[in-house]
C-alpha positions as CSV (number, residue, x, y, z in Angstrom):
1,M,201.9,181.0,81.1
2,R,203.9,183.2,78.8
3,I,206.6,182.9,76.3
4,I,209.8,184.6,77.6
5,S,211.8,185.4,74.5
6,G,212.0,185.2,70.7
7,K,209.5,185.9,68.0
8,F,206.5,185.5,70.4
9,K,208.1,187.3,73.4
10,S,205.6,188.2,76.2
11,K,202.8,186.3,74.5
12,R,200.4,184.9,77.1
13,L,198.8,181.6,76.7
14,Q,195.9,180.2,78.7
15,A,195.8,176.4,78.8
16,P,192.5,174.7,79.7
17,K,192.1,174.3,83.4
18,K,191.2,170.6,83.2
19,L,194.7,169.6,81.9
20,P,196.7,167.6,84.5
21,V,199.8,169.8,84.4
22,R,202.3,171.8,86.4
23,P,204.0,174.2,83.9
24,T,207.6,175.2,84.5
25,T,207.5,178.6,86.2
26,D,208.6,181.7,84.2
27,I,211.6,182.3,86.5
28,A,212.9,178.7,86.2
29,K,212.2,178.7,82.4
30,E,214.1,181.9,81.9
31,A,217.0,180.6,83.9
32,L,217.0,177.4,81.9
33,F,217.0,179.2,78.6
34,N,219.8,181.5,79.7
35,I,221.9,178.3,80.1
36,L,220.8,176.8,76.8
37,N,221.4,180.1,75.0
38,N,225.1,179.8,75.8
39,L,225.2,176.2,74.5
40,Y,223.2,176.2,71.3
41,Y,222.0,178.1,68.3
42,F,218.3,177.4,68.6
43,H,217.6,177.3,64.9
44,E,220.1,174.5,64.4
45,I,218.9,172.0,67.0
46,A,216.4,169.2,67.3
47,V,214.4,169.1,70.6
48,L,212.4,166.4,72.3
49,D,210.0,167.6,75.0
50,L,208.9,164.7,77.2
51,F,205.8,164.9,79.5
52,S,205.2,168.1,77.5
53,G,201.9,169.0,79.2
54,T,200.8,172.4,78.0
55,G,203.8,172.6,75.6
56,N,205.3,175.5,77.6
57,I,208.9,174.4,76.8
58,S,208.2,173.5,73.2
59,Y,206.7,177.0,72.5
60,E,209.7,178.6,74.1
61,F,212.1,176.7,71.8
62,G,209.8,177.4,68.8
63,S,209.7,181.1,69.6
64,R,213.5,181.2,69.6
65,G,213.7,179.6,66.2
66,T,213.9,175.9,66.7
67,E,212.1,174.1,63.9
68,K,212.6,170.5,64.9
69,I,210.5,170.0,68.0
70,T,208.8,166.8,69.1
71,S,206.4,166.9,72.1
72,V,205.4,163.6,73.8
73,D,202.6,163.3,76.3
74,E,200.0,160.6,77.1
75,N,197.1,163.0,77.7
76,F,195.0,163.6,74.7
77,G,193.9,167.0,76.0
78,C,197.5,168.1,76.3
79,I,198.3,166.9,72.7
80,K,195.2,168.7,71.4
81,Y,196.2,172.0,73.1
82,I,199.8,171.8,71.8
83,N,198.6,171.2,68.3
84,Q,196.2,174.1,68.6
85,I,198.9,176.6,69.8
86,S,201.5,175.2,67.3
87,D,199.0,175.8,64.4
88,E,198.1,179.3,65.7
89,L,201.8,180.3,66.0
90,E,202.9,178.3,63.0
91,L,205.6,176.5,65.0
92,G,205.3,173.1,63.3
93,I,205.6,171.1,66.5
94,T,205.3,167.3,66.0
95,T,203.1,165.8,68.7
96,I,203.0,162.2,69.8
97,K,200.4,160.9,72.1
98,S,202.2,158.2,74.0
99,D,203.4,157.0,77.3
100,V,206.9,158.5,77.5
101,F,208.6,155.3,78.7
102,K,207.0,153.3,75.7
103,Y,208.1,156.1,73.4
104,L,211.7,156.0,74.7
105,E,211.8,152.2,74.5
106,K,210.7,152.1,70.9
107,N,212.6,155.1,69.5
108,S,216.2,154.5,68.7
109,N,216.5,156.0,65.2
110,T,216.1,159.7,65.9
111,K,218.7,161.8,67.7
112,F,218.1,165.1,69.5
113,D,220.4,167.9,70.7
114,V,218.2,168.7,73.7
115,I,215.8,166.3,75.5
116,F,213.8,168.0,78.1
117,A,211.7,165.9,80.5
118,D,209.3,167.3,83.1
119,P,207.7,164.2,84.7
120,P,205.2,164.5,87.5
121,Y,207.0,165.5,90.7
122,G,205.4,162.5,92.4
123,F,207.5,160.1,90.4
124,E,209.7,157.6,92.3
125,E,213.4,158.1,91.9
126,V,213.6,154.8,90.0
127,Q,211.2,156.3,87.3
128,F,213.5,159.4,86.9
129,E,216.5,157.0,86.6
130,K,214.6,155.0,83.9
131,I,214.3,158.1,81.8
132,V,218.0,158.6,81.9
133,E,218.7,154.9,81.3
134,L,216.4,154.7,78.2
135,V,217.8,158.0,76.6
136,F,221.4,156.8,76.9
137,K,220.8,153.1,76.1
138,N,218.9,154.0,72.9
139,Q,221.5,156.7,72.1
140,L,218.9,159.4,71.6
141,L,221.3,162.3,72.1
142,D,223.3,163.7,69.3
143,E,227.0,164.5,69.8
144,G,227.1,167.4,72.3
145,G,223.5,166.8,73.3
146,V,222.0,167.1,76.7
147,L,219.1,165.5,78.7
148,I,217.5,167.9,81.2
149,I,215.2,166.6,83.8
150,E,213.1,169.0,85.9
151,H,212.2,167.6,89.3
152,S,211.4,168.6,92.8
153,K,214.2,169.6,95.2
154,H,213.2,166.6,97.3
155,T,214.0,164.2,94.5
156,K,217.6,162.9,94.7
157,I,219.2,161.8,91.5
158,E,222.7,163.0,92.1
159,N,224.5,159.7,91.7
160,H,224.1,159.0,88.0
161,E,227.2,158.4,85.8
162,F,225.9,160.8,83.1
163,L,224.9,163.6,85.5
164,S,226.9,166.8,84.7
165,Y,225.4,169.4,87.0
166,Q,222.2,170.6,88.6
167,K,220.7,174.1,88.9
168,K,218.1,174.9,91.6
169,Y,215.3,177.5,91.2
170,G,213.0,177.6,94.2
171,G,211.4,174.2,94.6
172,S,212.5,173.0,91.2
173,V,215.8,171.5,90.1
174,F,217.1,171.0,86.5
175,S,219.5,168.1,86.3
176,F,221.7,168.0,83.2
177,F,222.9,164.7,81.8
178,E,225.5,164.3,79.1
179,N,227.5,161.4,77.7
180,S,231.0,162.2,78.9
181,E,232.5,160.0,76.2
182,I,230.8,162.2,73.6
183,S,231.2,165.6,75.2
184,S,234.9,165.3,76.1
C-alpha cells in the first residue's frame, strides 16, 4: 500500500498480514481522490472513514492536509496499526474501535464533509443500505457533504433516493450519496 499524493507522496506502508482487510487499490484510490480534489479543499474538511481497515484512505486524506479525520473499525489490530502510522506521520487521526453500525446509531452530534465507507464486499445489500439510512437519518453530513461507499461491481445499490452517481474501477464501484435538499 502506498500514499498517492500530498506530503507523504509515494510513501509505502506495510500493514501486518494478519489484519482482515482488503485495501482500496492504488488505481481506484487515485481516481477517487481526483474526483474529491475537484470538490474540496482538503485542509478545510472533516472526514469519517468507516470500516477503515489499514487506514489507507485516512492516510491519503492526512497526506493531502486534512486535519480532522476519524477512523472507525471494530478490529483492535486495525485500530492499533492506524494509531501507529498516525503517530509516525504525525497525522492526528482519531480512532474509534467500534462496530460501524453502533457508531452510526449513537453519533448524531458530529458532522462530516466526507464520509467514506469500505465495508466487506460480502455484505448483503440491506447492510449497505443501512449505512446510507443511518448517515442521513442522523444527519452526519455537513452542507455540501458526500457519503461514498466502496463496493463490489456485483452489489446493486442504484435505487436509493440519495444516490448521486457511481464510478466503476475494475471490480470496485464508488457510490456517491448526497442530500439533494442540501446540495441544490
